[in-house]
N, CA, C and O atoms as a DFTB+ gen file, in Angstrom:
556 C
 N C O
     1  1       0.843      -1.177       0.000
     2  2       0.000       0.000       0.000
     3  2       0.886       1.238       0.000
     4  3       1.691       1.425       0.912
     5  1       0.744       2.081      -1.014
     6  2       1.578       3.274      -1.096
     7  2       0.994       4.379      -0.224
     8  3      -0.219       4.509      -0.055
     9  1       1.891       5.146       0.304
    10  2       1.485       6.218       1.203
    11  2       1.499       7.536       0.443
    12  3       2.469       7.857      -0.243
    13  1       0.414       8.296       0.570
    14  2       0.345       9.584      -0.116
    15  2       1.237      10.600       0.595
    16  3       1.327      10.621       1.822
    17  1       1.888      11.430      -0.198
    18  2       2.695      12.497       0.381
    19  2       1.770      13.566       0.945
    20  3       0.810      13.990       0.301
    21  1       2.078      13.980       2.138
    22  2       1.258      15.006       2.774
    23  2       1.784      16.386       2.391
    24  3       2.994      16.614       2.390
    25  1       0.886      17.296       2.069
    26  2       1.358      18.641       1.747
    27  2       1.878      19.330       3.005
    28  3       1.275      19.207       4.072
    29  1       2.976      20.045       2.892
    30  2       3.540      20.745       4.052
    31  2       2.760      22.035       4.336
    32  3       3.227      23.137       4.046
    33  1       1.580      21.873       4.901
    34  2       0.661      22.996       5.127
    35  2       1.284      24.079       5.992
    36  3       1.128      25.264       5.696
    37  1       1.990      23.702       7.060
    38  2       2.573      24.700       7.958
    39  2       3.554      25.604       7.213
    40  3       3.617      26.807       7.463
    41  1       4.313      25.013       6.300
    42  2       5.272      25.805       5.534
    43  2       4.544      26.766       4.604
    44  3       4.897      27.941       4.505
    45  1       3.512      26.244       3.916
    46  2       2.755      27.114       3.018
    47  2       2.055      28.227       3.783
    48  3       1.980      29.356       3.298
    49  1       1.549      27.930       4.951
    50  2       0.898      28.953       5.767
    51  2       1.901      30.021       6.193
    52  3       1.598      31.214       6.192
    53  1       3.090      29.573       6.552
    54  2       4.120      30.528       6.961
    55  2       4.554      31.408       5.795
    56  3       4.922      32.566       5.991
    57  1       4.512      30.861       4.587
    58  2       4.925      31.630       3.413
    59  2       3.787      32.446       2.801
    60  3       3.981      33.142       1.804
    61  1       2.619      32.358       3.392
    62  2       1.453      33.055       2.844
    63  2       1.377      34.499       3.314
    64  3       0.289      35.067       3.415
    65  1       2.503      35.082       3.596
    66  2       2.559      36.469       4.044
    67  2       3.762      37.136       3.388
    68  3       4.857      36.574       3.361
    69  1       3.550      38.324       2.867
    70  2       4.620      39.019       2.138
    71  2       5.821      39.324       3.023
    72  3       6.961      39.228       2.569
    73  1       5.584      39.688       4.280
    74  2       6.691      39.985       5.187
    75  2       7.535      38.740       5.423
    76  3       8.764      38.810       5.407
    77  1       6.887      37.612       5.640
    78  2       7.638      36.381       5.888
    79  2       8.389      35.923       4.639
    80  3       9.486      35.374       4.743
    81  1       7.810      36.143       3.471
    82  2       8.534      35.820       2.227
    83  2       9.778      36.691       2.098
    84  3      10.828      36.220       1.660
    85  1       9.662      37.949       2.475
    86  2      10.821      38.854       2.419
    87  2      11.885      38.411       3.426
    88  3      13.080      38.505       3.146
    89  1      11.455      37.928       4.595
    90  2      12.405      37.415       5.583
    91  2      13.170      36.227       5.000
    92  3      14.381      36.117       5.193
    93  1      12.478      35.346       4.295
    94  2      13.143      34.208       3.648
    95  2      14.192      34.718       2.664
    96  3      15.309      34.202       2.622
    97  1      13.839      35.719       1.881
    98  2      14.799      36.275       0.914
    99  2      16.035      36.827       1.619
   100  3      17.156      36.638       1.147
   101  1      15.833      37.506       2.744
   102  2      16.968      38.078       3.485
   103  2      17.832      36.968       4.079
   104  3      19.060      37.043       4.041
   105  1      17.188      35.940       4.625
   106  2      17.932      34.868       5.296
   107  2      18.637      33.917       4.324
   108  3      19.455      33.102       4.752
   109  1      18.339      34.006       3.042
   110  2      19.031      33.159       2.060
   111  2      20.527      33.411       2.058
   112  3      21.309      32.510       1.752
   113  1      20.936      34.632       2.399
   114  2      22.358      34.961       2.379
   115  2      23.087      34.516       3.647
   116  3      24.315      34.583       3.703
   117  1      22.359      34.066       4.659
   118  2      23.003      33.589       5.884
   119  2      22.269      34.071       7.125
   120  3      21.252      34.759       7.033
   121  1      22.799      33.702       8.283
   122  2      22.189      34.062       9.562
   123  2      22.216      35.571       9.762
   124  3      23.179      36.251       9.406
   125  1      21.123      36.076      10.347
   126  2      20.981      37.519      10.559
   127  2      20.437      37.749      11.968
   128  3      19.525      37.046      12.403
   129  1      20.997      38.735      12.687
   130  2      20.440      39.072      13.995
   131  2      19.044      39.680      13.840
   132  3      18.735      40.316      12.833
   133  1      18.221      39.472      14.849
   134  2      16.836      39.921      14.775
   135  2      16.737      41.441      14.603
   136  3      15.827      41.925      13.929
   137  1      17.656      42.192      15.200
   138  2      17.580      43.655      15.066
   139  2      17.858      44.095      13.627
   140  3      17.306      45.097      13.172
   141  1      18.709      43.356      12.908
   142  2      18.955      43.685      11.497
   143  2      17.740      43.337      10.643
   144  3      17.410      44.057       9.701
   145  1      17.085      42.243      10.971
   146  2      15.848      41.906      10.261
   147  2      14.806      42.998      10.477
   148  3      14.149      43.433       9.531
   149  1      14.660      43.434      11.712
   150  2      13.663      44.460      12.024
   151  2      13.979      45.767      11.303
   152  3      13.064      46.476      10.883
   153  1      15.268      46.094      11.153
   154  2      15.656      47.322      10.457
   155  2      15.278      47.301       8.982
   156  3      15.150      48.359       8.366
   157  1      15.098      46.120       8.406
   158  2      14.770      46.002       6.988
   159  2      13.286      46.249       6.708
   160  3      12.869      46.282       5.550
   161  1      12.492      46.422       7.764
   162  2      11.044      46.588       7.598
   163  2      10.563      47.859       8.285
   164  3      11.228      48.404       9.166
   165  1       9.402      48.308       7.862
   166  2       8.818      49.506       8.471
   167  2       7.850      49.146       9.604
   168  3       7.113      50.006      10.087
   169  1       7.850      47.886      10.023
   170  2       6.996      47.474      11.131
   171  2       7.852      47.312      12.381
   172  3       9.080      47.306      12.300
   173  1       7.216      47.182      13.519
   174  2       7.928      47.133      14.794
   175  2       8.711      45.832      14.969
   176  3       8.444      44.830      14.305
   177  1       9.669      45.875      15.869
   178  2      10.452      44.680      16.165
   179  2       9.576      43.578      16.768
   180  3       9.766      42.412      16.422
   181  1       8.615      43.901      17.665
   182  2       7.727      42.835      18.147
   183  2       6.921      42.182      17.022
   184  3       6.648      40.983      17.074
   185  1       6.542      42.958      16.010
   186  2       5.815      42.383      14.868
   187  2       6.719      41.429      14.091
   188  3       6.274      40.368      13.653
   189  1       7.983      41.804      13.920
   190  2       8.944      40.918      13.251
   191  2       9.132      39.648      14.075
   192  3       9.229      38.553      13.519
   193  1       9.183      39.791      15.393
   194  2       9.324      38.622      16.261
   195  2       8.138      37.678      16.128
   196  3       8.307      36.459      16.173
   197  1       6.942      38.230      15.966
   198  2       5.756      37.381      15.772
   199  2       5.854      36.624      14.444
   200  3       5.525      35.440      14.373
   201  1       6.308      37.311      13.399
   202  2       6.493      36.643      12.109
   203  2       7.539      35.528      12.227
   204  3       7.354      34.437      11.686
   205  1       8.625      35.806      12.928
   206  2       9.677      34.806      13.108
   207  2       9.166      33.615      13.917
   208  3       9.569      32.480      13.663
   209  1       8.289      33.859      14.881
   210  2       7.729      32.757      15.671
   211  2       6.902      31.826      14.782
   212  3       6.986      30.604      14.906
   213  1       6.101      32.413      13.883
   214  2       5.308      31.599      12.947
   215  2       6.238      30.759      12.071
   216  3       5.988      29.577      11.834
   217  1       7.291      31.374      11.606
   218  2       8.242      30.670      10.742
   219  2       8.998      29.591      11.507
   220  3       9.301      28.529      10.962
   221  1       9.300      29.866      12.771
   222  2       9.993      28.890      13.610
   223  2       9.098      27.683      13.888
   224  3       9.563      26.544      13.862
   225  1       7.820      27.932      14.151
   226  2       6.872      26.846      14.401
   227  2       6.687      25.972      13.160
   228  3       6.450      24.769      13.271
   229  1       6.796      26.582      11.980
   230  2       6.683      25.827      10.729
   231  2       7.982      25.098      10.391
   232  3       8.008      24.259       9.491
   233  1       9.052      25.415      11.107
   234  2      10.331      24.766      10.852
   235  2      11.146      25.432       9.762
   236  3      12.142      24.872       9.304
   237  1      10.739      26.624       9.339
   238  2      11.467      27.318       8.268
   239  2      12.727      28.014       8.749
   240  3      13.694      28.138       7.998
   241  1      12.725      28.467       9.987
   242  2      13.895      29.156      10.523
   243  2      14.267      28.529      11.861
   244  3      13.455      27.878      12.518
   245  1      15.502      28.745      12.233
   246  2      15.994      28.299      13.537
   247  2      16.638      29.507      14.207
   248  3      17.296      30.323      13.562
   249  1      16.431      29.596      15.508
   250  2      17.001      30.697      16.286
   251  2      18.234      30.182      17.013
   252  3      18.193      29.150      17.683
   253  1      19.338      30.923      16.869
   254  2      20.586      30.558      17.528
   255  2      21.021      31.744      18.371
   256  3      21.170      32.860      17.874
   257  1      21.221      31.482      19.657
   258  2      21.685      32.554      20.540
   259  2      23.206      32.606      20.480
   260  3      23.891      31.612      20.719
   261  1      23.711      33.781      20.158
   262  2      25.161      33.967      20.077
   263  2      25.493      35.200      20.911
   264  3      25.345      36.335      20.458
   265  1      25.942      34.954      22.132
   266  2      26.192      36.068      23.046
   267  2      24.880      36.726      23.424
   268  3      23.963      36.069      23.916
   269  1      24.796      38.032      23.189
   270  2      23.564      38.770      23.500
   271  2      22.605      38.809      22.320
   272  3      21.474      39.274      22.457
   273  1      23.041      38.330      21.172
   274  2      22.214      38.407      19.969
   275  2      21.487      37.100      19.700
   276  3      21.970      36.010      20.006
   277  1      20.311      37.254      19.118
   278  2      19.568      36.102      18.603
   279  2      19.687      36.130      17.086
   280  3      19.179      37.036      16.427
   281  1      20.362      35.131      16.547
   282  2      20.514      35.026      15.099
   283  2      19.448      34.091      14.557
   284  3      19.097      33.095      15.191
   285  1      18.942      34.418      13.390
   286  2      17.969      33.553      12.721
   287  2      18.577      33.047      11.429
   288  3      19.200      33.796      10.677
   289  1      18.384      31.755      11.186
   290  2      18.913      31.122       9.973
   291  2      17.782      30.379       9.277
   292  3      16.890      29.831       9.926
   293  1      17.829      30.369       7.967
   294  2      16.839      29.686       7.142
   295  2      17.188      28.210       7.047
   296  3      18.352      27.845       6.884
   297  1      16.176      27.373       7.150
   298  2      16.364      25.927       6.982
   299  2      15.921      25.576       5.567
   300  3      14.747      25.300       5.316
   301  1      16.883      25.591       4.649
   302  2      16.594      25.383       3.229
   303  2      15.956      24.032       2.940
   304  3      15.179      23.911       1.993
   305  1      16.269      23.012       3.737
   306  2      15.699      21.684       3.476
   307  2      14.181      21.694       3.620
   308  3      13.496      20.907       2.966
   309  1      13.648      22.570       4.461
   310  2      12.189      22.667       4.608
   311  2      11.559      23.249       3.345
   312  3      10.487      22.815       2.925
   313  1      12.220      24.220       2.749
   314  2      11.723      24.761       1.480
   315  2      11.788      23.699       0.398
   316  3      10.920      23.630      -0.472
   317  1      12.821      22.876       0.457
   318  2      12.956      21.784      -0.514
   319  2      11.796      20.804      -0.424
   320  3      11.316      20.314      -1.446
   321  1      11.338      20.513       0.802
   322  2      10.195      19.609       0.964
   323  2       8.935      20.214       0.368
   324  3       8.129      19.516      -0.247
   325  1       8.774      21.518       0.556
   326  2       7.582      22.184       0.019
   327  2       7.601      22.182      -1.509
   328  3       6.585      21.899      -2.143
   329  1       8.737      22.492      -2.091
   330  2       8.807      22.509      -3.552
   331  2       8.741      21.100      -4.133
   332  3       8.207      20.903      -5.224
   333  1       9.282      20.121      -3.409
   334  2       9.207      18.741      -3.884
   335  2       7.758      18.272      -3.938
   336  3       7.371      17.569      -4.872
   337  1       6.962      18.647      -2.956
   338  2       5.550      18.251      -2.957
   339  2       4.825      18.903      -4.143
   340  3       4.032      18.251      -4.821
   341  1       5.096      20.173      -4.386
   342  2       4.461      20.861      -5.517
   343  2       4.895      20.202      -6.827
   344  3       4.066      19.962      -7.706
   345  1       6.179      19.913      -6.958
   346  2       6.665      19.250      -8.173
   347  2       5.991      17.901      -8.387
   348  3       5.640      17.548      -9.513
   349  1       5.812      17.150      -7.307
   350  2       5.150      15.854      -7.399
   351  2       3.715      16.015      -7.875
   352  3       3.251      15.255      -8.725
   353  1       3.023      16.987      -7.338
   354  2       1.632      17.208      -7.725
   355  2       1.525      17.717      -9.166
   356  3       0.543      17.441      -9.856
   357  1       2.525      18.450      -9.609
   358  2       2.483      19.021     -10.953
   359  2       2.870      18.011     -12.030
   360  3       2.480      18.174     -13.186
   361  1       3.626      16.976     -11.678
   362  2       4.123      16.063     -12.700
   363  2       3.514      14.667     -12.642
   364  3       3.338      14.036     -13.684
   365  1       3.195      14.179     -11.476
   366  2       2.691      12.811     -11.351
   367  2       1.213      12.756     -11.708
   368  3       0.427      13.587     -11.252
   369  1       0.837      11.785     -12.517
   370  2      -0.587      11.657     -12.825
   371  2      -1.341      11.206     -11.580
   372  3      -0.840      10.416     -10.780
   373  1      -2.540      11.718     -11.439
   374  2      -3.368      11.342     -10.297
   375  2      -3.834       9.908     -10.486
   376  3      -4.298       9.537     -11.564
   377  1      -3.714       9.121      -9.461
   378  2      -4.165       7.735      -9.523
   379  2      -5.572       7.675      -8.954
   380  3      -5.846       8.262      -7.907
   381  1      -6.471       6.965      -9.641
   382  2      -7.841       6.901      -9.144
   383  2      -7.896       6.142      -7.828
   384  3      -7.125       5.213      -7.589
   385  1      -8.829       6.561      -6.982
   386  2      -9.017       5.866      -5.721
   387  2      -9.672       4.524      -5.997
   388  3     -10.455       4.392      -6.938
   389  1      -9.355       3.528      -5.179
   390  2      -9.955       2.206      -5.403
   391  2     -11.469       2.280      -5.347
   392  3     -12.043       2.939      -4.481
   393  1     -12.119       1.579      -6.302
   394  2     -13.577       1.532      -6.314
   395  2     -14.234       2.674      -7.059
   396  3     -15.459       2.690      -7.186
   397  1     -13.468       3.629      -7.554
   398  2     -14.044       4.748      -8.293
   399  2     -13.712       4.606      -9.766
   400  3     -12.609       4.205     -10.137
   401  1     -14.688       4.942     -10.596
   402  2     -14.495       4.842     -12.045
   403  2     -13.558       5.938     -12.514
   404  3     -13.549       7.045     -11.976
   405  1     -12.771       5.612     -13.522
   406  2     -11.846       6.576     -14.079
   407  2     -12.561       7.407     -15.141
   408  3     -13.205       6.852     -16.031
   409  1     -12.454       8.733     -15.056
   410  2     -13.084       9.619     -16.028
   411  2     -12.238       9.656     -17.292
   412  3     -11.018       9.506     -17.237
   413  1     -12.890       9.857     -18.421
   414  2     -12.160       9.975     -19.678
   415  2     -11.350      11.253     -19.662
   416  3     -11.793      12.269     -19.125
   417  1     -10.161      11.209     -20.248
   418  2      -9.271      12.367     -20.239
   419  2      -9.861      13.538     -20.997
   420  3      -9.590      14.690     -20.659
   421  1     -10.670      13.264     -22.022
   422  2     -11.213      14.358     -22.826
   423  2     -12.424      15.010     -22.174
   424  3     -12.819      16.107     -22.569
   425  1     -13.015      14.355     -21.188
   426  2     -14.193      14.907     -20.536
   427  2     -13.830      15.453     -19.159
   428  3     -13.136      14.792     -18.387
   429  1     -14.301      16.659     -18.853
   430  2     -14.057      17.174     -17.501
   431  2     -14.900      16.393     -16.499
   432  3     -15.970      15.878     -16.825
   433  1     -14.404      16.320     -15.301
   434  2     -15.135      15.603     -14.259
   435  2     -16.451      16.331     -13.982
   436  3     -16.484      17.553     -13.839
   437  1     -17.531      15.554     -13.911
   438  2     -18.842      16.138     -13.637
   439  2     -19.178      15.903     -12.181
   440  3     -19.136      14.775     -11.689
   441  1     -19.505      16.964     -11.513
   442  2     -19.882      16.874     -10.118
   443  2     -21.382      17.070     -10.000
   444  3     -21.964      17.941     -10.647
   445  1     -21.987      16.264      -9.181
   446  2     -23.423      16.412      -8.955
   447  2     -23.662      17.673      -8.141
   448  3     -22.949      17.927      -7.170
   449  1     -24.657      18.467      -8.525
   450  2     -24.914      19.686      -7.750
   451  2     -25.364      19.335      -6.338
   452  3     -26.165      18.426      -6.121
   453  1     -24.835      20.070      -5.413
   454  2     -25.194      19.862      -4.019
   455  2     -26.310      20.838      -3.665
   456  3     -26.162      22.044      -3.857
   457  1     -27.422      20.329      -3.151
   458  2     -28.498      21.252      -2.792
   459  2     -28.073      22.131      -1.621
   460  3     -27.521      21.656      -0.629
   461  1     -28.341      23.398      -1.762
   462  2     -28.014      24.345      -0.705
   463  2     -29.200      24.475       0.239
   464  3     -30.350      24.387      -0.190
   465  1     -28.927      24.682       1.513
   466  2     -30.048      24.875       2.420
   467  2     -30.750      26.193       2.094
   468  3     -30.119      27.162       1.669
   469  1     -32.021      26.208       2.295
   470  2     -32.775      27.422       2.023
   471  2     -32.486      28.407       3.139
   472  3     -32.843      28.182       4.296
   473  1     -31.828      29.511       2.772
   474  2     -31.407      30.467       3.784
   475  2     -32.566      31.301       4.314
   476  3     -32.668      31.546       5.516
   477  1     -33.428      31.728       3.420
   478  2     -34.549      32.555       3.824
   479  2     -35.836      31.920       3.321
   480  3     -36.362      32.312       2.280
   481  1     -36.345      30.938       4.062
   482  2     -37.584      30.312       3.599
   483  2     -38.722      31.321       3.613
   484  3     -38.795      32.201       4.471
   485  1     -39.602      31.164       2.640
   486  2     -40.736      32.079       2.548
   487  2     -41.679      31.805       3.712
   488  3     -42.065      30.665       3.975
   489  1     -42.031      32.867       4.389
   490  2     -42.943      32.733       5.523
   491  2     -44.353      32.514       5.005
   492  3     -44.787      33.162       4.052
   493  1     -45.042      31.621       5.625
   494  2     -46.429      31.360       5.257
   495  2     -47.326      31.920       6.341
   496  3     -47.147      31.649       7.528
   497  1     -48.289      32.703       5.905
   498  2     -49.246      33.242       6.865
   499  2     -50.256      32.163       7.202
   500  3     -50.773      31.486       6.313
   501  1     -50.529      32.009       8.457
   502  2     -51.542      31.019       8.803
   503  2     -52.910      31.471       8.301
   504  3     -53.231      32.660       8.302
   505  1     -53.710      30.490       7.872
   506  2     -55.053      30.811       7.384
   507  2     -55.970      31.230       8.527
   508  3     -56.869      32.051       8.347
   509  1     -55.738      30.671       9.672
   510  2     -56.572      31.017      10.821
   511  2     -55.706      31.675      11.867
   512  3     -54.564      31.262      12.072
   513  1     -56.218      32.682      12.527
   514  2     -55.431      33.342      13.564
   515  2     -55.108      32.373      14.691
   516  3     -55.933      31.540      15.066
   517  1     -53.930      32.489      15.212
   518  2     -53.486      31.596      16.272
   519  2     -53.853      32.117      17.642
   520  3     -53.738      31.397      18.634
   521  1     -54.290      33.348      17.709
   522  2     -54.628      33.930      18.995
   523  2     -53.430      34.558      19.676
   524  3     -53.553      35.117      20.766
   525  1     -52.248      34.468      19.027
   526  2     -51.064      35.084      19.617
   527  2     -50.952      36.497      19.077
   528  3     -50.987      36.719      17.867
   529  1     -50.824      37.415      19.955
   530  2     -50.719      38.814      19.583
   531  2     -49.434      39.351      20.170
   532  3     -49.209      39.274      21.378
   533  1     -48.594      39.894      19.310
   534  2     -47.331      40.454      19.787
   535  2     -47.390      41.965      19.670
   536  3     -47.222      42.529      18.588
   537  1     -47.630      42.605      20.793
   538  2     -47.669      44.070      20.880
   539  2     -48.657      44.664      19.885
   540  3     -48.380      45.702      19.283
   541  1     -49.788      44.028      19.709
   542  2     -50.814      44.583      18.853
   543  2     -50.689      44.227      17.399
   544  3     -51.528      44.638      16.597
   545  1     -49.687      43.490      17.033
   546  2     -49.493      43.104      15.630
   547  2     -49.720      41.609      15.486
   548  3     -49.130      40.808      16.211
   549  1     -50.556      41.249      14.572
   550  2     -50.756      39.841      14.278
   551  2     -49.777      39.435      13.179
   552  3     -49.748      40.046      12.111
   553  1     -49.006      38.440      13.436
   554  2     -48.042      37.996      12.449
   555  2     -48.496      36.753      11.784
   556  3     -47.800      36.229      10.913
């Protein structure tokens, strides 16, 4: 039984922000102290620290304490995993799931329409009064 490759969602989520993408570009050249990273942006240092925390949780960067400075370094192998997954999805043909019919290549897959719940059902007035009166208005 072959195992499907899982998409690296945490990495994609971390890269789904322009500031964090710019941090990746800066860190490509090597480790950088957090104050130098903050100087490259017009946002506050605490905001940069929050971005770095997201990236650290995703495994994209590592923090190294060197004396009084905190240096951040990019973990290129994590980016490699993300691009490898995209490459796999872009080049490998999709294999049908067991028990499902294979669609013809020339025909687009047809999906059955899903009924939507009625958001605003039409109100029906009762034919006979119910005897309930709300502040003088019969509904």
